[in-house]
N, C-alpha and C positions, 0 to 999 in steps of 0.2 A: 328717506325714500318712501314713497307711497307703497303700501304693502302689496298691492296688486301689480306693480311694475316688475319687469324682468331686469335683472342686473346684466348690463351689456358692456362690450368693450368701449373704452373711452372714445367719445365722439360719435358713437352710434346711437340712433334713435329707435330702431326696432330691428328684429331679426326676421329674415325671410327665408323660409325653408321650402324650396321648390322640389316637390316629390312627384315621381312619375311611376305609375303602376303599369307594368307590361303584362296584363292579363291575357292579351291576344284572344285566340279562339277558346281558351280554357275557361274564360268567364262564362261563355254560353254553354259549354259542356258541363259546367258545375250546376247549371240550372236543369239540364236534361241530358242524360247520357245518350239519348237517341239523337242528339244534335250531331253526333259523329257521322250520321247518314243524312244530314241536312246541309248541303253545300251553301245554300243561301244564308243560313244562320251563321255557319262558320266563317263565311266571307266577311261578316261584320268585324270580327276580331282580327282576321288576316289583313284587312285594310289598314289597321293601325300599325302593323309591323312593316308593311310594304310601302305605304305612302305617308301615313301620319308621322311615324318615327323619323324618317329622313328630314321632313319639314321641320320637326321640332329640334332636332340636333343642329340643323343649319341655323335656326333662329337663336338658339342658345350660344352658338359660336359667335354669331354676329353681335350679340349683346354682351359677350364675355361673361356669361353666367354658367355656373356649375350646378348641376342638379343631382339628386339622389334617386336612383332607379331601383324600384322594388320589383324583383324578377322571380316568378315562379320557376321551380326547377324544370318543369316541362317546357316552358318558354325557352330556357337556356338550351335544352336538348334539341328543340325544334329549330331554333334560330341562333345557333352558336356564333355565327359570324357577326350578327347584329349586336349580341352582348359584348363580344370582343371589341367591336367598333366603339360602343358606348364607353367602355373602360379606357380604351386607347385615347379617346378624346378628353380624358381627365375627369369624367363623371364618376360618382360613387355607385357601387353596386350593393344592394341589400336584398334580403330574402323575402319572398312573398308566398311562402308555402311551396309545396311540390306541384300539385296539379289543381290548385285553386280550390282546395278542400275546406270544409268547415271544421276547424280545430276544436270547436265546442262540442263536437259529437264524437271525438276520438279519445280513446284511452291513452294513458301515459306512453306506453310502448309504441302505439301507432303514431303518436305525435313525434316521438323521438326518431322513428324510422323515416317518416316523411321529411322532417327537417334535415336529417342526415343525408337523404337522397338529394334534397335540394342543394345543400352545401356542396356535395360532390359534383352535381351537374353544373352549378355556377362556376366553381373553380376550374372544371374541365373546359368550360367555354372561354373564360377570360383570364385564367391564371391567378385569380384572386378569390379569397373566401369572402362571403357577404359580411358587411360591416354591421348591419342592423336587421331588424325584422318588422314586418307589418303583416298581420293576419289577413288571409284572403276573405272570401265570402263568409258570412255568419259570424260566430263569436269565437272566443278563445278562453282558455283557462289560465290562471296565474302560473300554473306549471308550464304552460306553453312558453312563456317568457323566460322561465328558469332554464328550460331545455335550450332555447336560443342562446342564452348567456353561456351555457356549458359549451356550446359550439363556437364561442368566441365573439358573439355579437354583443355590442356594447350599448345599443339603444333600440327602442321600440317606438312605433308611431301608430298607436291603436286606440287609445282612450280619448274621452271627450270632456274631461273634468277640469280643465284649466286652459289658460291662454299662454302659459309659459312652460318650458321644459322643467322637469323635476326628476329627482332620483327616487325610484320606488324599489322596495324590497320584493324579491322574487321567491324567497323561501324563509323559513324560520331561523336560519343561520344568519340572516341579515345581508346576504349577497344582494347587490343592486344592479339596476339597469336604468339608463336615462329614458324617461318617457317624453315623447314629443307629441303633445295632444293635437287632435285634429277637429274639424267641424264639417258637417255635411254641406253647409252652404258654400264651402270653398273647394268642393270636389266636382269635377265636370261630369262624371258619369251619371249621377242622378238627374241632371238637367237634360242630357242628350241621348242616353242609351234608350233604344226602343226596338221592339221586335214583336211580331204577332205570335209566332210559335217557335220555341217556347215563349210565352207571354212575358214581356218585361217592359215597363213595370207591370206587376200583376193586375193592377187596376186599369191598365191600358190608358194612362195619361198620354199627353202629346209632347212632342219635342218643344223645349222651352224657347221663348223668344230670346234671340241672341243679345239684343240691346238690354233686356232686363237682366240677363246673367252678367253682362259686363258691368252694369250699374251695381248689382249685388256685390261683385268682387271688388269694385272700387270702394264701395262703402265699407266693406269688411276690412280691406287693407288699410284704409284711412283710419278706421277705429283702432286697429292694432298699432299703427304708426303713432297716433296721437297719445296712446296710453303706454307706449314703450313696451310692447309685447312681442310675441313670436307668431308671425303669420305663416300658416302651413297651407300651401297651395297643392292640391292633388290633381294630377292630370293623367289621362289615359289617351294615347294617340288615336285610338279608335273613336274617341268622343270629340276631341278638339283638333283632329288632324285633317279634316276636310277643308277645302279652300275657304269657304265662308267663315267657319268657326275659327280657322287658323288666323284669319285677319283680326277677329275679335281677340284672340289670345295675344297676338303681336301688340295690339293697342294696349292691352292690360299690362304686359310685361314692360313695355316702354313707359307706361304710367308709373309703375313701381320704380323703375330706374331713374325717373325724373325727380324723385324725392331725395333730398340730401340725407346722408347718414343711414342708409339702409344697409344692413349687414346680411348679404346673401351668403348662406352658409349650408354646408352639407351636414349630415348626421354626425359624422366623426368629428368634424370641426366643432360642433356644439358640445359633444362629449368632452373633448380636450379642454375647451374653455370652461365649461361648468365644473369640471373636476378641480379647477384651481380654487374654488370656494363652494364646496358641496352644500354647506349650510345655507347658501343663498337660493338653493334650488330644491325646495321642499314643498310637497303638495299640502293644500289646506285640509285634506282629509287623508286618512290612513287607508291604503288599499287593503281590503280583507280577502283572505282565502275563503271562498264560498264552498 
């Protein structure tokens, strides 16, 4: 087997990890706390929960796809019925921090407190503890993933160093968590999120051309498919939940489904499969504690 390919279940040609970030209005609050008094700005995130999310859930049902939803604790506290509905429809719930904070700026105890609060809020909303972790805005520490592991999370989708999942050590004792790498090109938010105040993006670029984004995603997926890798699609309903963008998303998901041998998989399903042969899921570099 070519060293860069991913070991897959028999008959499968690539893995497809559909991940959804439910940042809601807390994305905008993370940029500027004054946004709490800016209803126009908050409405950008609220739209994702009230309109984008129902559209997405309906499409996933129609195509018989299961996704992994990364939920901040604050989102679970603010929209508990939405989180319960997601879980009741058979999707996986994972942790996306507590209030969309930058874990790279928090000390160990602050990180433990925030993750603990998020776990409690998510479990209260849907009756299930989060299965995995994705850091919100900014960076994270290696200890962040070790704390997530201590809370029972078995995977993370945070790093950019591979096209395949791999087990990474989170402490000097050798405890591990499965890393499901991501790429900016496969994330809808950088293409579509825009606001004047607080400014996002900071350079004030413009909303991307939908046809160009669709072409990018098709090229990326085709590359992952042809090389037998793990395609990680990141969505946020406030980005691709509007009618025009939703049509683009529908076309892309149908494009993926039309390919033979695509293994649509949740984070926990990846962990269970990869655990059968941990030696086949090793990073080409050793993650260092900085």
